[in-house]
DSSP file (Angstrom, degrees, kcal/mol; ACC not computed):
  #  RESIDUE AA STRUCTURE BP1 BP2  ACC     N-H-->O    O-->H-N    N-H-->O    O-->H-N    TCO  KAPPA ALPHA  PHI   PSI    X-CA   Y-CA   Z-CA
    1    1 A M              0   0    0      0, 0.0     3,-0.1     0, 0.0     0, 0.0   0.000 360.0 360.0 360.0 142.9  -13.7  -16.8   12.3
    2    2 A A        -     0   0    0      1,-0.1     2,-0.0     0, 0.0     0, 0.0  -0.162 360.0 -89.5 -57.4 154.9  -12.0  -20.1   12.7
    3    3 A D        -     0   0    0      1,-0.1    -1,-0.1     0, 0.0     0, 0.0  -0.341  59.0 -77.0 -69.6 156.8   -9.1  -20.5   15.2
    4    4 A R        -     0   0    0     -3,-0.1    -1,-0.1     1,-0.1    44,-0.0  -0.250  55.2-126.3 -49.6 128.2   -5.6  -19.8   14.0
    5    5 A P        -     0   0    0      0, 0.0    -1,-0.1     0, 0.0    22,-0.0  -0.129   7.6-126.8 -72.4 175.8   -4.3  -22.8   11.8
    6    6 A T        -     0   0    0      2,-0.1     3,-0.1     3,-0.0    -2,-0.1   0.523  27.9-137.3-104.0  -7.1   -1.2  -24.7   12.4
    7    7 A F    >   +     0   0    0      1,-0.2     3,-0.6     2,-0.1     2,-0.4   0.757  52.9 144.8  60.3  28.4    0.2  -24.3    8.9
    8    8 A R  T 3   +     0   0    0      1,-0.2    -1,-0.2     3,-0.0    -2,-0.1  -0.757  65.1  15.4 -95.3 142.9    1.4  -27.9    8.9
    9    9 A G  T 3  S+     0   0    0     -2,-0.4     2,-0.2     1,-0.2    -1,-0.2   0.740  97.1 128.6  75.5  21.4    1.2  -29.8    5.5
   10   10 A V    <   -     0   0    0     -3,-0.6     2,-0.5    17,-0.0    -1,-0.2  -0.696  65.2-106.7-105.5 161.0    0.7  -26.6    3.5
   11   11 A V        -     0   0    0     15,-0.3     2,-0.4    -2,-0.2    15,-0.4  -0.765  32.2-148.4 -90.5 126.0    2.7  -25.4    0.4
   12   12 A W        -     0   0    0     -2,-0.5     2,-0.5    13,-0.1    13,-0.2  -0.767   2.9-152.8 -92.6 137.4    5.1  -22.6    1.2
   13   13 A R  E     -A   24   0A   0     11,-2.3    11,-2.7    -2,-0.4     2,-0.3  -0.975  14.6-146.2-108.9 127.3    5.8  -20.1   -1.5
   14   14 A R  E     -A   23   0A   0     -2,-0.5     2,-0.4     9,-0.2     9,-0.2  -0.701  14.6-173.0 -99.9 144.0    9.3  -18.4   -1.2
   15   15 A A  E     -A   22   0A   0      7,-2.3     7,-2.4    -2,-0.3     2,-0.3  -0.999  11.3-171.2-133.6 125.1   10.2  -14.9   -2.1
   16   16 A C  E     +A   21   0A   0     -2,-0.4     2,-0.3     5,-0.2     5,-0.2  -0.945  16.0 170.8-120.9 143.5   13.9  -13.7   -2.1
   17   17 A T  E >  S-A   20   0A   0      3,-2.2     3,-1.5    -2,-0.3    -2,-0.0  -0.895  78.1 -13.4-142.0 121.1   15.6  -10.4   -2.4
   18   18 A G  T 3  S-     0   0    0     -2,-0.3     3,-0.1     1,-0.2    -2,-0.0   0.853 127.9 -53.8  60.5  31.7   19.4  -10.0   -1.7
   19   19 A G  T 3  S+     0   0    0      1,-0.3     2,-0.5     0, 0.0    -1,-0.2   0.432 113.0 116.0  78.2   0.7   19.6  -13.3   -0.1
   20   20 A E  E <   -A   17   0A   0     -3,-1.5    -3,-2.2    16,-0.0     2,-0.4  -0.901  46.1-168.4 -97.4 133.2   16.8  -12.7    2.4
   21   21 A C  E     -A   16   0A   0     -2,-0.5    15,-2.2    -5,-0.2    16,-0.5  -0.952  15.9-171.7-128.1 140.9   13.8  -15.0    2.0
   22   22 A V  E     -AB  15  35A   0     -7,-2.4    -7,-2.3    -2,-0.4     2,-0.4  -0.911  13.5-150.4-119.0 151.4   10.2  -15.0    3.3
   23   23 A E  E     -AB  14  34A   0     11,-2.8    11,-2.4    -2,-0.3     2,-0.4  -0.956   9.4-165.2-124.2 145.2    7.8  -17.9    2.8
   24   24 A V  E     -AB  13  33A   0    -11,-2.7   -11,-2.3    -2,-0.4     2,-0.3  -0.998   7.4-179.7-135.0 135.5    4.1  -17.4    2.7
   25   25 A A  E     - B   0  32A   0      7,-2.0     7,-2.4    -2,-0.4     2,-0.4  -0.943  16.7-141.8-135.8 152.8    1.3  -20.1    2.9
   26   26 A Y  E     + B   0  31A   0    -15,-0.4     2,-0.3    -2,-0.3   -15,-0.3  -0.926  21.0 168.7-116.5 137.2   -2.5  -20.1    2.8
   27   27 A E  E >   - B   0  30A   0      3,-2.1     3,-1.7    -2,-0.4     2,-0.2  -0.867  65.1 -44.5-151.2 122.6   -4.7  -22.3    5.0
   28   28 A D  T 3  S-     0   0    0     -2,-0.3    -1,-0.0     1,-0.2     0, 0.0  -0.439 123.2 -23.8  58.7-127.1   -8.5  -21.6    5.2
   29   29 A E  T 3  S+     0   0    0     -2,-0.2    20,-2.0    -3,-0.1     2,-0.3  -0.011 121.7  94.2-102.7  28.9   -9.0  -17.8    5.6
   30   30 A W  E <   -BC  27  48A   0     -3,-1.7    -3,-2.1    18,-0.2     2,-0.4  -0.849  57.2-153.6-125.2 156.7   -5.5  -17.3    7.1
   31   31 A V  E     -BC  26  47A   0     16,-3.1    16,-2.4    -2,-0.3     2,-0.3  -0.995  12.4-159.5-127.1 127.6   -2.1  -16.4    5.7
   32   32 A G  E     -BC  25  46A   0     -7,-2.4    -7,-2.0    -2,-0.4     2,-0.4  -0.794   4.7-168.7-107.0 143.3    1.1  -17.5    7.4
   33   33 A V  E     +BC  24  45A   0     12,-2.2    12,-3.3    -2,-0.3     2,-0.3  -1.000  12.9 167.5-133.6 137.5    4.5  -15.9    6.9
   34   34 A R  E     -BC  23  44A   0    -11,-2.4   -11,-2.8    -2,-0.4     2,-0.5  -0.943  43.9 -84.4-145.9 165.1    7.8  -17.3    8.1
   35   35 A D  E >>  -B   22   0A   0      8,-0.5     4,-1.7    -2,-0.3     3,-0.7  -0.561  32.7-150.4 -71.9 111.8   11.5  -16.9    7.8
   36   36 A G  T 34 S+     0   0    0    -15,-2.2   -14,-0.2    -2,-0.5    -1,-0.2   0.840  93.4  56.4 -61.1 -29.3   12.7  -18.8    4.6
   37   37 A K  T 34 S+     0   0    0    -16,-0.5    -1,-0.2     1,-0.2   -15,-0.1   0.863 111.6  42.7 -70.0 -33.7   16.2  -19.6    6.0
   38   38 A Q  T X4 S+     0   0    0     -3,-0.7     3,-2.1     1,-0.2    -1,-0.2   0.732  86.7 175.8 -83.1 -18.0   14.7  -21.3    9.2
   39   39 A G  G ><  +     0   0    0     -4,-1.7     3,-2.1     1,-0.3    -1,-0.2  -0.236  69.9   4.9  53.6-132.4   12.0  -23.2    7.2
   40   40 A D  G 3  S+     0   0    0      1,-0.3    -1,-0.3    -4,-0.1    -2,-0.1   0.703 130.9  59.0 -55.0 -23.5   10.0  -25.5    9.3
   41   41 A D  G <  S+     0   0    0     -3,-2.1    -1,-0.3    -6,-0.1    -2,-0.2   0.544  85.6 103.2 -88.3  -2.2   11.8  -24.3   12.5
   42   42 A S  S <  S-     0   0    0     -3,-2.1     2,-0.1    -7,-0.2    -8,-0.0  -0.475  78.0-114.3 -75.2 141.6   10.6  -20.6   12.0
   43   43 A P        -     0   0    0      0, 0.0    -8,-0.5     0, 0.0     2,-0.5  -0.429  32.5-125.9 -65.0 163.2    7.9  -19.2   13.9
   44   44 A V  E     -C   34   0A   0    -10,-0.1     2,-0.5    -2,-0.1   -10,-0.2  -0.939  10.2-152.0-118.7 124.5    4.8  -18.3   11.8
   45   45 A L  E     -C   33   0A   0    -12,-3.3   -12,-2.2    -2,-0.5     2,-0.4  -0.895  23.4-152.9 -90.8 133.2    3.2  -14.9   11.8
   46   46 A A  E     -C   32   0A   0     -2,-0.5     2,-0.3   -14,-0.2   -14,-0.2  -0.929  16.1-179.8-115.9 134.4   -0.5  -15.4   11.0
   47   47 A F  E     -C   31   0A   0    -16,-2.4   -16,-3.1    -2,-0.4     2,-0.1  -0.932  28.8-117.9-125.9 147.4   -2.8  -13.0    9.4
   48   48 A T  E  >  -C   30   0A   0     -2,-0.3     4,-3.3   -18,-0.2   -18,-0.2  -0.470  38.3-107.2 -80.3 165.3   -6.5  -13.1    8.4
   49   49 A A  H  > S+     0   0    0    -20,-2.0     4,-2.5     1,-0.2     5,-0.2   0.904 122.2  52.9 -54.6 -41.7   -7.2  -12.8    4.7
   50   50 A E  H  > S+     0   0    0    -21,-0.3     4,-1.8     2,-0.2    -1,-0.2   0.947 109.1  47.3 -60.7 -51.5   -8.5   -9.3    5.4
   51   51 A E  H  > S+     0   0    0      1,-0.2     4,-2.4     2,-0.2    -2,-0.2   0.925 110.9  51.6 -41.1 -59.2   -5.4   -8.3    7.2
   52   52 A W  H  X S+     0   0    0     -4,-3.3     4,-2.5     1,-0.2    -2,-0.2   0.860 108.1  50.6 -47.5 -47.4   -3.2   -9.7    4.5
   53   53 A R  H  X S+     0   0    0     -4,-2.5     4,-2.4     1,-0.2    -1,-0.2   0.879 110.5  50.8 -54.5 -44.1   -5.0   -7.8    1.8
   54   54 A A  H  X S+     0   0    0     -4,-1.8     4,-2.0     2,-0.2    -2,-0.2   0.887 109.7  49.5 -68.4 -39.8   -4.7   -4.6    3.7
   55   55 A F  H  X S+     0   0    0     -4,-2.4     4,-2.4     2,-0.2    -2,-0.2   0.946 111.2  49.3 -59.9 -48.0   -0.9   -5.1    4.2
   56   56 A L  H  X S+     0   0    0     -4,-2.5     4,-2.3     1,-0.2    -2,-0.2   0.909 109.4  52.4 -57.3 -47.1   -0.4   -5.8    0.5
   57   57 A Q  H  X S+     0   0    0     -4,-2.4     4,-1.2     1,-0.2    -1,-0.2   0.935 113.2  43.7 -57.0 -47.9   -2.4   -2.7   -0.5
   58   58 A E  H  <>S+     0   0    0     -4,-2.0     5,-2.3     1,-0.2     4,-0.5   0.876 110.8  54.4 -70.3 -32.0   -0.3   -0.5    1.8
   59   59 A A  H ><5S+     0   0    0     -4,-2.4     3,-1.2     1,-0.2    -1,-0.2   0.911 105.5  53.8 -66.5 -39.4    2.9   -2.2    0.6
   60   60 A K  H 3<5S+     0   0    0     -4,-2.3    -1,-0.2     1,-0.3    -2,-0.2   0.794 104.6  55.3 -67.7 -24.9    2.0   -1.4   -3.0
   61   61 A T  T 3<5S-     0   0    0     -4,-1.2    -1,-0.3    -3,-0.2    -2,-0.2   0.556 118.1-112.3 -84.7  -9.5    1.6    2.4   -2.1
   62   62 A G  T X 5S+     0   0    0     -3,-1.2     3,-2.0    -4,-0.5    -3,-0.2   0.629  71.1 142.9  89.3  13.9    5.2    2.5   -0.6
   63   63 A A  T 3 <S+     0   0    0     -5,-2.3    -4,-0.2     1,-0.3    -5,-0.1   0.789  74.5  41.8 -64.7 -21.4    3.9    2.9    3.0
   64   64 A F  T 3  S+     0   0    0     -6,-0.4    -1,-0.3    -5,-0.2    -5,-0.1   0.300  83.2 119.1-106.7  14.3    6.6    0.7    4.3
   65   65 A D  S <  S-     0   0    0     -3,-2.0     2,-0.2     1,-0.1    -6,-0.0  -0.514  74.6-102.6 -78.0 147.0    9.6    1.9    2.3
   66   66 A P              0   0    0      0, 0.0    -1,-0.1     0, 0.0    -2,-0.1  -0.434 360.0 360.0 -75.0 153.0   12.3    3.3    4.4
   67   67 A S              0   0    0     -2,-0.2    -2,-0.0    -3,-0.0    -3,-0.0   0.425 360.0 360.0 -94.6 360.0   12.5    7.2    4.5
């Protein structure tokens, strides 16, 4: 697998709920997630496409819902 990308010059997509925003971008086989309020100053969490798909699947089942 390629080295972790820099996520510079990519298109960030924003999702907000209750004033809290995250941004997601794709580069090669990687997915970057950052804090929407910090924008370019935010650290980026990077996931492989496979890790991201697994996360989304679990989120759809409610695995991360607060108890």
